[in-house]
N, C-alpha and C positions, 0 to 999 in steps of 0.2 A: 428814145423809143427803140425797142428791140424788134427782132424779126417776127415775134409772135405777140406783139403788144395789142393787136386788134382781135386776138383769138379768144373765144369764150368756151369752146368745147373742142375736144379731140375725139375723133372717131377711130376706134380700133377695130379692124376686121381682118379677114383672111380671104384672099382671092388669088389662087396660085401660090401666094406667099403672104406672110404677115405684112400689114401696112398700118400707118397712122395718118389720118387725114385731118388737118385743122379746119374748123368752121369759123369764119371771120364775122365780126359785127358789121352792120347792124342786122343783116338779113340771113346770117348763117350760110354765107356762100362758101362752098368747098374750095380750099386752096390746094396747091401742089402737095402731094404726100411728103412727109418729112423723110429726110435721109437718116436711116437708122444707124446707130453705132455699129462698127464692124463686128464686134463679138456677137451681136444679135443674129448674124447669119447662121450661127450654130444652134439657135433656139428653134423650138417647134411649137407654133400656135401659142404664143405667150399671152398672158393677161397683163393688164395695166392697172396700176393704182397710182393715185396722185396725192401729194401732200405739199402744200405751200409752193406749188409750181415745179417741184421735183417729181420725177416719175420712177416707179419701180416696174421693171419688166421681168417676168419670171415664167418658167415653164415646168412641165411634169418631171423633167430630167434633173431638176435641181439647179439649172442655170438661173442666175439672179444678177440684175444689173440696175444701178441707180443712174439717172440721166437727167440733166438739165437741157431740154431741147432748144432753149433760147440761146445758150452759150455753146452748145454741142459738147460740153464737158460730161464725161461718164466715168463710172467706176464699176468694174466687174467684181462681184463679191466673191470671197474665197469659198473653198469647198465646205461642205456641211460638217458640223461637229458630230453628226450622228452616223457618219460613214462606218465607224468601227464600234458603234453602240447599238447592238441588236438585242431584241427580246430573247431571253434565255429559256430553255426547256420546252420550246414549242416547235422545234424543227426549222426547216428552211422556209423563208418567206420572200414573196415578191414585194418589192417596195417602190413607192413613187411619191413624189411631192405633189400635193393636190390642192393646197389652199394657202394663201398668204395674206398678210396685212402690212401696211406701211404707215408710220405715223411719227409724230414729234413729241418728245418728252420735254415739257417745258421746265421741269425741275432741274434736269441736268443739261438742258440745251443740247439735246442729242436726237438725231434721227435714228429710228429703229425699224427693223423688219422682223415680223413673227411669221413662222410658216410651219405647216403640218406635214408629217411623213406618215404614210399609211402602210401597215404591214399586213399582207395577206398570206396566211399559212397554208401549207399543202394539206395538213390534216384538218380536223373539224374545230380547231381553235377559233375563237372569235377574232375579228379584225382588231388590231392594236394600233393605237396612235402614239406618235412621239412628236414633240414640239421643240423648236429651238428659236433663239432670239439673236438677231444681229444688231450690234451697236456700231454706228459710224465713228463714234469717239474712240472706241477700243479697236475698231476694225477687225472684229472677230465674232464668231457665233458661240453660243453656249446653250446646252440643253436646259429647258425649264419644265416645271411640273404642269401636268394636265390631267385632272382627275375625272373628266367627263368621259363617258363611253360613246358619246355621239360624235358624228362628223358634221362640221360646218359645210354648207353648200357653197362651193367656190364661186358660183356665178352670181350670188346674191349677197352683196356686202356694201358697206359704206363707212367712211372715216369721218368722224365729227369731233373736233376739239380735243384731241389727245386720246380718243377711244375708237377702236375698230369694232364694228358690229357685223355679224353674219346671221343668216338664217340657218338653223341646225335642226336635226331630226333625231329622236331617240329610237330605241329598238321597236317601239310600238307604232312608229311612223307619226308620232305627235310632234308638231313643230314648235320650236321656241327660239328665242333670240340669245345668241352667244356673244359676249363682249370681251374685249381685252384692253386694259388700261396700260398705256405705254410707260407711264411714270411709275406706277406701282408694280408693273409686270405681273399682273394677276388677271385670271379669267373670272367672269361671273355670268349669270344667265337669268332670264326672266321669261315668263310665258307670253305668247301672242294673245291678241284679243280673244275672248271666249266666243265659241260657237261661230266663228267667222271663216274658218279655214278647214277644208276637207282634203286629205291626201288624195292625189290623183284627179281632183276636180278643180283645183285652183292653182294659179301661179302667183308668185310673190316678187316684190321689188322693194328694196330699201333705198332711202334717199334722205338728204338733209332738207328740212323745211323750216326756215326762219331760225336756224341754229338748233333745232330739235330733230330727233330721230322720227322718221315717218315710214310707215309700212303701207304698201299698195297691194291690194288683193283683187284678183280678177279671174274669171272662168278660164279653164284650161282649153276649152274648145268653144266654137261658135263663130259665125260670121259677124255677129254683133256682140260686143262684150262691154259690160259696165265695169267701172273701176271704183273701189272703195278705198279711201285714204284715211289711215289712223295715225295719230301722233302720240308719242310717249313723253310724259312730263316728268319722268323719273320715278313715278310710283304707279301710274295707271295709264291706260289707253283711252283716247277720245276720238270718236269718229268725226272728222271735220268736213268730209267731202264725199259725195256719191255722184259720179259722172253719169251722163247719159251713155247708152251703148255706143261704142265706137266702131267704125267700119273696118273690117279685115285686118286687125293687128295680129301678128304672129307672136310678138314679144314686146313688152313695154321696156323702154330704154331710158326714159327720163322725163321729168315734168318741168315746165317753165310757167312763170306767171301764175303760181298757185293753181295750176291745172288747166289754164286757158289754152296752153299749147303743150303738146305731148309728143316726144320722140318715140316712134314705134318701129319695129321691124316688120315689113309687110310679108305677105304670103310667098313672095319670090325672094325673100331674104334681103330686100332693099331697105335703105333707111328712108323713113317718111316722117314728116312733121304734120301732126293733126292740129288744126286751129279750131278750138271749141266755139269761137264766136262766129266765124264765117262758115264753119263745117267743111272746110276744104283740106285736102291732103296735098302736101308738097313733097315731090320726089326729088331727092338730092342727086340721083344718079350714082349712088354709092351702094355697092352690093357686097354680100358675104356668101361664101360657098356653103357655109353651115348655118343651121337655124339658131344656134345658141352661143356663138363666139363673138358677135358684134357687141361693142361697148361704146357708150357716149359718156365721156369723162369730162366733168367741169374742169376748166383750166384757167389759171391766172399766171401770167409771166412773172418770173423771179430772177433776181440777180445773184441769188445764193450760189456760192462756190463750194462744191463738195470738198475740194482740197483744203480750203480755208477753215472749214469746220474742225477738222482734225488738228490743224496747226494751231488754231486758237485754243483748243483743249490742251495741247502740249505746252503752250506758252503759259496758260493758267496754272498748270501743274508745276512748272518750273518756278513760277512766282511764289507758290505756296511753299516749296522746298526752301527757297532763299529766305522767306520770312521766318521759317522755323529755325534756320541757322542763325 
């Protein structure tokens, strides 16, 4: 049994500084904040992504770190491959990293990180995106092709079975789902449910529901807000749940028990759990300074060693060389 064996969720927030607070079973009791790896002291308001018990922490400045919080092992990723690759013919640009994904490639048994770099030009040129991919096996970044003109929304994402999903918007502010397959290293996209989302009037949340992608849509404003839940079967959307209006949620953070319990951020930026059966709100005493930086991340403890992954790859490569000889 590890130090996080009883943990089901990690709460990422910012209050004077970034923190990650585990919630333990069975009643989601807050535990002591995790001791973050030393390099994270140079990060600013990082986001968290989780894959097989490993965490990715990254920020706008291009800082990126992989971490197993159970063993405390971590790996600071190298500098971007895009540092010296700038769009040509458009003048000077302000650049920042604004969105990332973390997943497992089952074909090559490799953990990978995909992230976006946004270029804002001084003149009237449109924003230009660049994308790169990190491989833990090769321990390096490489630029990859991205043909879309739209930006994924960094706060609305989920990883499911080798694929990262984001909500994205085109130039007409129409929303769609952008996905990235870590094995094929390719992007694809598909539309959101018809006539269910209006820019500026609704908020969105992506999650995994019984192994499938689920989209939650709810009003942007209002003291009572209903939630609609749609599930993607690979070809079309199906509406499976319409909740009763919930009291005072600022932001939806996660669903439990098929919607019977819902993590929300309250009007004072505090973490709450709404019980749809008892109609009660539980306050965890965990707060965030900002309205949109808190995350509730599903977590399962792992014994995976970051250092062993690369060593196993090197050993396999040496075996192949010997066999050829």
